[in-house]
Backbone as CSV, one residue per row, in Angstrom:
resi,resn,N_x,N_y,N_z,CA_x,CA_y,CA_z,C_x,C_y,C_z
1,MET,-65.593,39.632,12.978,-66.858,38.891,13.044,-67.851,39.399,12.048
2,LYS,-68.372,38.327,11.339,-69.292,38.687,10.273,-70.768,38.451,10.611
3,LYS,-71.009,37.400,11.552,-72.341,37.037,11.991,-72.385,36.787,13.492
4,LEU,-73.360,37.327,14.135,-73.544,37.010,15.580,-74.997,36.439,15.783
5,ALA,-75.016,35.384,16.583,-76.352,34.876,17.024,-76.751,35.551,18.256
6,VAL,-78.039,35.895,18.382,-78.551,36.506,19.518,-79.703,35.582,20.015
7,PHE,-79.533,35.222,21.265,-80.597,34.435,21.985,-81.344,35.423,22.949
8,CYS,-82.699,35.370,22.898,-83.409,36.256,23.707,-84.876,35.904,23.762
9,GLY,-85.640,36.581,24.577,-87.023,36.284,24.798,-87.922,36.554,23.641
10,SER,-89.021,35.793,23.573,-90.037,36.007,22.622,-91.153,36.942,23.076
11,SER,-90.938,37.509,24.339,-91.869,38.487,24.875,-91.039,39.783,25.147
12,ASN,-91.779,40.749,25.526,-91.136,42.126,25.644,-90.462,42.360,27.064
13,GLY,-90.903,41.525,28.023,-90.373,41.712,29.373,-91.155,42.742,30.134
14,ALA,-90.849,42.927,31.391,-91.639,43.739,32.313,-91.307,45.219,32.193
15,SER,-90.172,45.552,31.546,-89.663,46.853,31.495,-89.374,47.258,30.046
16,ASP,-89.634,48.501,29.642,-89.378,49.019,28.279,-87.853,48.959,27.998
17,VAL,-87.002,48.909,29.033,-85.597,48.967,28.801,-85.163,47.706,27.976
18,TYR,-85.840,46.621,28.158,-85.450,45.392,27.371,-85.530,45.626,25.841
19,ILE,-86.708,46.160,25.445,-86.856,46.437,24.044,-85.907,47.535,23.589
20,GLU,-85.665,48.557,24.395,-84.772,49.702,24.051,-83.376,49.162,23.778
21,VAL,-82.835,48.238,24.634,-81.547,47.791,24.515,-81.473,46.786,23.310
22,ALA,-82.480,45.973,23.084,-82.561,45.107,21.946,-82.507,45.984,20.625
23,ILE,-83.222,47.047,20.589,-83.197,47.954,19.382,-81.770,48.543,19.256
24,LYS,-81.153,48.966,20.391,-79.829,49.534,20.342,-78.802,48.511,19.923
25,LEU,-78.926,47.253,20.296,-78.008,46.198,19.813,-78.235,46.058,18.325
26,GLY,-79.380,45.901,17.885,-79.629,45.749,16.442,-79.009,46.880,15.528
27,LYS,-79.143,48.083,16.032,-78.595,49.274,15.385,-77.036,49.163,15.257
28,GLU,-76.457,48.734,16.424,-75.039,48.601,16.530,-74.477,47.435,15.611
29,LEU,-75.264,46.414,15.582,-74.824,45.253,14.668,-74.850,45.806,13.230
30,ALA,-75.876,46.441,12.764,-75.943,46.990,11.427,-74.841,47.932,11.219
31,LYS,-74.552,48.830,12.116,-73.545,49.851,12.016,-72.137,49.207,11.775
32,ARG,-71.884,48.074,12.474,-70.676,47.438,12.372,-70.639,46.392,11.225
33,ASN,-71.703,46.338,10.461,-71.825,45.406,9.368,-71.703,43.899,9.757
34,ILE,-72.310,43.636,10.942,-72.408,42.287,11.408,-73.900,41.733,11.278
35,ALA,-74.002,40.619,10.530,-75.252,40.075,10.302,-75.839,39.482,11.591
36,LEU,-77.086,39.518,11.724,-77.803,38.948,12.863,-78.314,37.551,12.528
37,VAL,-78.038,36.591,13.342,-78.592,35.245,13.289,-79.498,35.097,14.550
38,TYR,-80.712,34.798,14.386,-81.597,34.702,15.526,-82.795,33.774,15.217
39,GLY,-83.676,33.658,16.167,-84.685,32.621,16.068,-85.786,32.824,15.055
40,GLY,-85.814,33.950,14.395,-86.714,34.144,13.261,-88.036,34.734,13.590
41,ALA,-88.355,35.022,14.875,-89.716,35.446,15.208,-89.891,36.912,15.026
42,SER,-91.140,37.276,14.913,-91.532,38.754,14.767,-91.969,39.344,16.098
43,VAL,-91.915,38.558,17.106,-92.495,38.962,18.463,-91.393,39.215,19.501
44,GLY,-91.779,40.014,20.474,-90.855,40.214,21.668,-89.527,40.852,21.368
45,ILE,-88.531,40.635,22.189,-87.266,41.238,22.092,-86.615,40.623,20.824
46,MET,-86.949,39.384,20.468,-86.430,38.791,19.149,-86.826,39.622,18.003
47,GLY,-88.044,39.957,17.864,-88.541,40.769,16.796,-87.971,42.175,16.769
48,ALA,-87.800,42.760,17.987,-87.259,44.115,18.058,-85.797,44.222,17.484
49,VAL,-85.012,43.160,17.910,-83.603,43.117,17.404,-83.549,43.091,15.932
50,ALA,-84.375,42.143,15.324,-84.456,41.954,13.901,-84.859,43.188,13.175
51,VAL,-85.952,43.783,13.576,-86.521,44.977,12.958,-85.447,46.094,12.977
52,SER,-84.783,46.285,14.092,-83.809,47.417,14.135,-82.636,47.151,13.256
53,VAL,-82.152,45.919,13.042,-81.071,45.630,12.108,-81.605,45.911,10.641
54,LEU,-82.789,45.448,10.364,-83.316,45.667,8.981,-83.542,47.131,8.702
55,GLU,-83.992,47.914,9.781,-84.265,49.330,9.490,-83.018,50.087,9.237
56,GLU,-81.844,49.544,9.757,-80.557,50.240,9.567,-79.892,49.663,8.312
57,GLY,-80.507,48.800,7.562,-79.955,48.375,6.324,-79.075,47.076,6.498
58,GLY,-79.171,46.414,7.658,-78.354,45.287,7.981,-78.991,44.003,7.425
59,TYR,-78.247,42.853,7.689,-78.633,41.545,7.134,-79.137,40.735,8.283
60,VAL,-80.302,40.050,8.168,-80.899,39.249,9.222,-81.225,37.790,8.739
61,ILE,-80.653,36.916,9.416,-80.936,35.465,9.110,-81.762,34.852,10.292
62,GLY,-82.965,34.494,10.000,-83.795,33.810,10.978,-83.737,32.247,10.792
63,VAL,-83.733,31.584,11.859,-83.727,30.125,11.904,-84.863,29.679,12.746
64,MET,-85.833,29.051,12.099,-87.090,28.716,12.863,-87.574,27.242,12.565
65,PRO,-87.888,26.530,13.504,-88.474,25.168,13.313,-89.888,25.303,12.651
66,SER,-90.190,24.426,11.815,-91.452,24.401,11.034,-92.637,24.586,11.846
67,PHE,-92.727,23.991,13.059,-93.889,23.974,13.871,-94.168,25.414,14.325
68,LEU,-93.156,26.232,14.570,-93.310,27.628,14.965,-93.704,28.493,13.777
69,ASP,-93.127,28.171,12.579,-93.438,28.918,11.380,-94.926,28.752,11.155
70,LYS,-95.481,27.566,11.373,-96.902,27.286,11.108,-97.790,28.113,12.064
71,ARG,-97.220,28.577,13.141,-98.001,29.383,14.171,-98.055,30.841,13.690
72,GLU,-97.423,31.146,12.558,-97.424,32.459,12.018,-96.692,33.492,12.824
73,ILE,-95.624,33.064,13.499,-94.853,34.056,14.282,-93.519,34.433,13.542
74,ALA,-93.287,33.705,12.381,-92.034,34.070,11.737,-92.112,35.508,11.130
75,HIS,-90.988,36.165,11.232,-90.853,37.468,10.665,-90.901,37.345,9.148
76,LYS,-91.635,38.110,8.422,-91.924,37.899,6.994,-90.962,38.777,6.168
77,ASN,-90.166,39.645,6.726,-89.351,40.505,5.915,-87.842,40.347,6.188
78,LEU,-87.434,39.166,6.546,-86.042,38.912,6.843,-85.263,38.798,5.579
79,SER,-83.921,38.969,5.637,-83.065,38.842,4.525,-83.034,37.328,4.131
80,GLU,-83.126,36.475,5.115,-83.070,35.034,4.878,-83.824,34.393,6.036
81,LEU,-84.677,33.440,5.667,-85.413,32.644,6.730,-85.105,31.163,6.428
82,ILE,-84.427,30.472,7.447,-84.131,29.060,7.283,-85.041,28.266,8.111
83,ILE,-85.867,27.343,7.528,-86.804,26.519,8.237,-86.179,25.202,8.465
84,VAL,-86.126,24.746,9.755,-85.601,23.480,10.175,-86.644,22.638,10.782
85,ASN,-86.262,21.331,11.086,-87.332,20.410,11.561,-87.551,20.510,13.102
86,SER,-86.520,20.858,13.852,-86.657,20.829,15.331,-85.903,21.953,15.988
87,MET,-86.089,22.073,17.308,-85.413,23.032,18.104,-83.904,22.662,18.133
88,HIS,-83.611,21.342,18.160,-82.223,20.950,18.147,-81.461,21.409,16.859
89,GLU,-82.187,21.172,15.729,-81.567,21.644,14.469,-81.384,23.147,14.474
90,ARG,-82.402,23.919,15.025,-82.274,25.277,15.039,-80.940,25.748,15.839
91,LYS,-80.749,25.236,16.980,-79.540,25.601,17.672,-78.280,25.246,16.992
92,ALA,-78.325,24.020,16.347,-77.105,23.556,15.641,-76.841,24.471,14.433
93,LYS,-77.902,24.852,13.724,-77.744,25.744,12.507,-77.248,27.147,12.948
94,MET,-77.791,27.636,14.035,-77.434,29.013,14.554,-75.977,28.981,14.913
95,ALA,-75.559,27.888,15.638,-74.144,27.748,16.132,-73.207,27.679,14.950
96,ASP,-73.618,26.924,13.867,-72.812,26.836,12.683,-72.670,28.186,11.978
97,LEU,-73.661,28.920,11.899,-73.677,30.204,11.169,-72.967,31.289,11.894
98,ALA,-72.968,31.284,13.144,-72.507,32.465,13.990,-71.065,32.418,14.278
99,ASP,-70.431,33.618,14.489,-69.101,33.779,14.876,-68.984,33.993,16.384
100,GLY,-70.143,34.178,17.043,-70.272,34.491,18.404,-71.702,34.559,18.843
101,PHE,-71.979,34.683,20.125,-73.314,34.530,20.696,-73.566,35.628,21.744
102,ILE,-74.603,36.353,21.594,-75.050,37.361,22.611,-76.334,36.893,23.138
103,VAL,-76.490,37.004,24.478,-77.738,36.655,25.186,-78.312,37.845,25.774
104,LEU,-79.534,38.122,25.422,-80.378,39.170,25.990,-81.337,38.489,26.995
105,PRO,-82.006,39.251,27.829,-82.964,38.630,28.776,-84.017,37.790,28.037
106,GLY,-84.356,36.694,28.649,-85.315,35.795,28.209,-85.671,34.783,29.278
107,GLY,-86.512,33.796,28.935,-86.888,32.773,29.843,-86.030,31.475,29.718
108,PRO,-86.616,30.363,30.157,-85.891,29.110,30.195,-85.348,28.715,28.831
109,GLY,-85.936,28.967,27.737,-85.464,28.674,26.460,-84.229,29.395,26.121
110,THR,-84.187,30.671,26.417,-83.011,31.484,26.156,-81.831,30.994,26.970
111,LEU,-82.062,30.713,28.227,-80.972,30.170,29.113,-80.523,28.771,28.651
112,GLU,-81.413,27.972,28.194,-81.029,26.653,27.683,-80.092,26.816,26.470
113,GLU,-80.490,27.726,25.648,-79.599,28.095,24.444,-78.235,28.503,24.833
114,PHE,-78.168,29.415,25.831,-76.895,29.937,26.296,-76.092,28.835,26.961
115,PHE,-76.722,28.016,27.851,-75.935,27.049,28.534,-75.307,25.953,27.574
116,GLU,-76.123,25.588,26.539,-75.547,24.660,25.632,-74.311,25.215,24.872
117,ILE,-74.429,26.460,24.386,-73.313,27.096,23.680,-72.163,27.272,24.660
118,PHE,-72.384,27.674,25.837,-71.385,27.911,26.830,-70.622,26.543,27.188
119,THR,-71.426,25.491,27.310,-70.818,24.173,27.558,-69.985,23.673,26.389
120,TRP,-70.483,23.923,25.165,-69.707,23.588,23.962,-68.405,24.282,24.009
121,ALA,-68.388,25.503,24.400,-67.088,26.269,24.420,-66.114,25.657,25.486
122,GLN,-66.669,25.329,26.618,-65.864,24.668,27.682,-65.245,23.394,27.154
123,LEU,-65.999,22.640,26.420,-65.508,21.353,25.932,-64.599,21.423,24.603
124,GLY,-64.456,22.722,24.172,-63.624,22.968,23.002,-64.319,22.716,21.659
125,LEU,-65.615,22.522,21.677,-66.312,22.314,20.416,-66.416,23.594,19.547
126,HIS,-66.225,24.746,20.158,-66.046,25.975,19.397,-65.244,26.851,20.318
127,GLN,-64.637,27.936,19.679,-63.845,28.978,20.428,-64.396,30.361,20.170
128,LYS,-65.760,30.424,20.043,-66.453,31.664,19.755,-66.810,32.294,21.031
129,PRO,-66.837,33.651,21.074,-67.218,34.389,22.352,-68.710,34.187,22.610
130,CYS,-69.036,34.183,23.900,-70.387,34.093,24.412,-70.511,35.277,25.381
131,GLY,-71.531,36.069,25.197,-71.761,37.220,25.988,-73.115,37.386,26.547
132,LEU,-73.223,37.842,27.753,-74.478,38.197,28.399,-74.672,39.708,28.405
133,LEU,-75.648,40.208,27.725,-76.002,41.660,27.683,-76.843,41.842,28.919
134,ASN,-76.230,42.328,30.029,-76.796,42.297,31.358,-77.745,43.584,31.529
135,VAL,-78.780,43.643,30.817,-79.721,44.688,30.774,-80.496,44.734,32.129
136,ASN,-80.527,45.893,32.755,-81.313,46.030,33.976,-80.924,45.022,35.059
137,HIS,-79.632,44.604,35.073,-79.125,43.668,36.009,-79.729,42.298,35.924
138,TYR,-80.389,42.009,34.794,-81.159,40.783,34.630,-80.337,39.553,34.906
139,PHE,-79.027,39.492,34.539,-78.300,38.274,34.690,-77.446,38.258,36.006
140,ASP,-77.668,39.213,36.889,-76.910,39.209,38.187,-77.034,37.889,38.951
141,PRO,-78.258,37.397,39.118,-78.407,36.092,39.757,-77.591,34.953,39.096
142,LEU,-77.610,35.004,37.780,-76.852,33.918,37.076,-75.408,34.066,37.348
143,LEU,-74.914,35.286,37.350,-73.434,35.543,37.559,-73.086,35.174,39.040
144,SER,-73.978,35.377,39.952,-73.739,34.899,41.315,-73.686,33.402,41.380
145,LEU,-74.590,32.704,40.564,-74.561,31.305,40.557,-73.229,30.757,39.983
146,PHE,-72.720,31.440,38.945,-71.504,31.042,38.373,-70.324,31.091,39.434
147,ASN,-70.335,32.190,40.177,-69.361,32.337,41.209,-69.512,31.218,42.305
148,HIS,-70.753,30.919,42.676,-70.954,29.810,43.593,-70.526,28.468,42.931
149,MET,-70.787,28.219,41.719,-70.301,27.001,41.050,-68.816,26.873,41.107
150,SER,-68.093,28.055,40.895,-66.622,27.983,41.050,-66.162,27.769,42.383
151,GLU,-66.736,28.428,43.378,-66.410,28.224,44.784,-66.604,26.855,45.246
152,GLU,-67.624,26.139,44.668,-67.946,24.745,45.076,-67.254,23.777,44.130
153,GLN,-66.369,24.323,43.244,-65.550,23.533,42.290,-66.330,22.674,41.277
154,PHE,-67.389,23.234,40.884,-68.125,22.660,39.726,-67.924,23.517,38.469
155,LEU,-67.265,24.609,38.500,-66.972,25.424,37.357,-65.523,25.866,37.575
156,HIS,-64.608,25.456,36.667,-63.199,25.850,36.798,-63.141,27.369,36.799
157,GLU,-62.278,27.890,37.543,-62.158,29.341,37.697,-61.830,30.056,36.291
158,LYS,-61.020,29.326,35.511,-60.682,29.966,34.170,-61.841,30.054,33.259
159,TYR,-63.000,29.394,33.595,-64.157,29.527,32.785,-65.055,30.632,33.183
160,LEU,-64.806,31.200,34.415,-65.687,32.228,34.957,-65.734,33.447,33.958
161,ASN,-64.629,33.821,33.363,-64.540,34.939,32.458,-64.926,34.578,31.056
162,MET,-65.241,33.301,30.799,-65.591,32.905,29.473,-66.923,33.523,28.975
163,ALA,-67.795,33.754,29.874,-69.048,34.426,29.539,-68.713,35.947,29.705
164,LEU,-68.639,36.658,28.596,-68.381,38.093,28.648,-69.620,38.819,29.065
165,VAL,-69.522,39.854,29.841,-70.664,40.547,30.388,-70.530,42.039,30.230
166,ASP,-71.604,42.669,29.770,-71.613,44.140,29.729,-73.041,44.512,29.717
167,SER,-73.344,45.756,30.072,-74.696,46.199,30.120,-75.062,47.019,28.868
168,GLU,-74.045,47.257,28.012,-74.292,48.052,26.773,-73.861,47.314,25.522
169,PRO,-74.611,47.359,24.435,-74.203,46.690,23.222,-72.844,47.020,22.697
170,ASN,-72.446,48.293,22.695,-71.070,48.676,22.292,-70.042,47.947,23.121
171,GLY,-70.203,47.924,24.409,-69.280,47.292,25.315,-69.115,45.745,25.051
172,ILE,-70.221,45.071,24.866,-70.132,43.576,24.702,-69.501,43.321,23.323
173,LEU,-69.808,44.118,22.291,-69.200,43.877,21.033,-67.744,44.194,21.036
174,ASP,-67.309,45.186,21.729,-65.908,45.485,21.852,-65.130,44.373,22.596
175,LYS,-65.810,43.791,23.586,-65.178,42.676,24.279,-65.085,41.369,23.324
176,PHE,-65.984,41.276,22.462,-65.920,40.112,21.566,-64.626,40.270,20.684
177,ASN,-64.339,41.462,20.277,-63.160,41.741,19.399,-61.859,41.384,19.962
178,THR,-61.780,41.376,21.305,-60.513,41.069,22.065,-60.586,39.683,22.787
179,TYR,-61.637,38.887,22.551,-61.780,37.673,23.267,-60.736,36.608,22.916
180,VAL,-60.171,36.054,23.963,-59.203,34.960,23.749,-59.807,33.806,24.596
181,PRO,-60.147,32.659,23.924,-60.776,31.561,24.616,-59.781,30.820,25.551
182,PRO,-60.307,30.300,26.695,-59.384,29.539,27.590,-59.014,28.217,26.923
183,SER,-58.066,27.593,27.576,-57.645,26.210,27.078,-58.861,25.259,27.331
184,VAL,-58.796,24.245,26.533,-59.961,23.255,26.509,-59.830,22.466,27.764
185,LYS,-61.001,22.139,28.358,-61.114,21.360,29.546,-60.583,19.990,29.371
186,THR,-59.789,19.460,30.336,-59.329,18.074,30.277,-59.632,17.415,31.524
187,TYR,-59.810,16.146,31.496,-60.001,15.331,32.722,-58.783,14.422,33.111
188,VAL,-57.760,14.675,32.314,-56.511,13.963,32.615,-55.622,14.794,33.582
189,THR,-55.130,14.234,34.637,-54.274,14.952,35.614,-52.836,14.681,35.206
190,GLN,-52.118,15.741,35.049,-50.723,15.743,34.737,-49.908,15.262,35.977
191,LYS,-48.896,14.414,35.759,-48.084,13.906,36.855,-46.696,14.545,36.814
């Protein structure tokens, strides 16, 4: 893996542990010579990941819609900043650039990014790993919902493990290295 996209919050969160793990992830990406692809902001967990990659000599690609760049939240010291026209273009560009996707805690926007990438994987539009960095048990309710979806037969069981989960950056990155995507979803019943 050469580049990983990180989806996460533009705020710091309620606990210092969110920023601490974001910094730890950034350091680990730089150590493994994996470029960061992210939303391009200088604020919140997003900014913390980028700064830590840069401080460790790593490469950071920000992808930001022009309307956010005009609000002066773009990080000014990135290796590369790509300005796009919309949020849709941002996600598409990040997906195109990245070899995998890590999700840190965040709000509705972060979850929307994750669900789109996760859905694309189910449909076979990509075979890249998707991981939840479950800091401070943040994603436990989402994991419970996935289990409920499976029990109610709205999520095939083979896709339950498609979202890799770990509480530590090293662990999630190691899981990415051994990821084998499930077979593509089909709606045709074999007779």
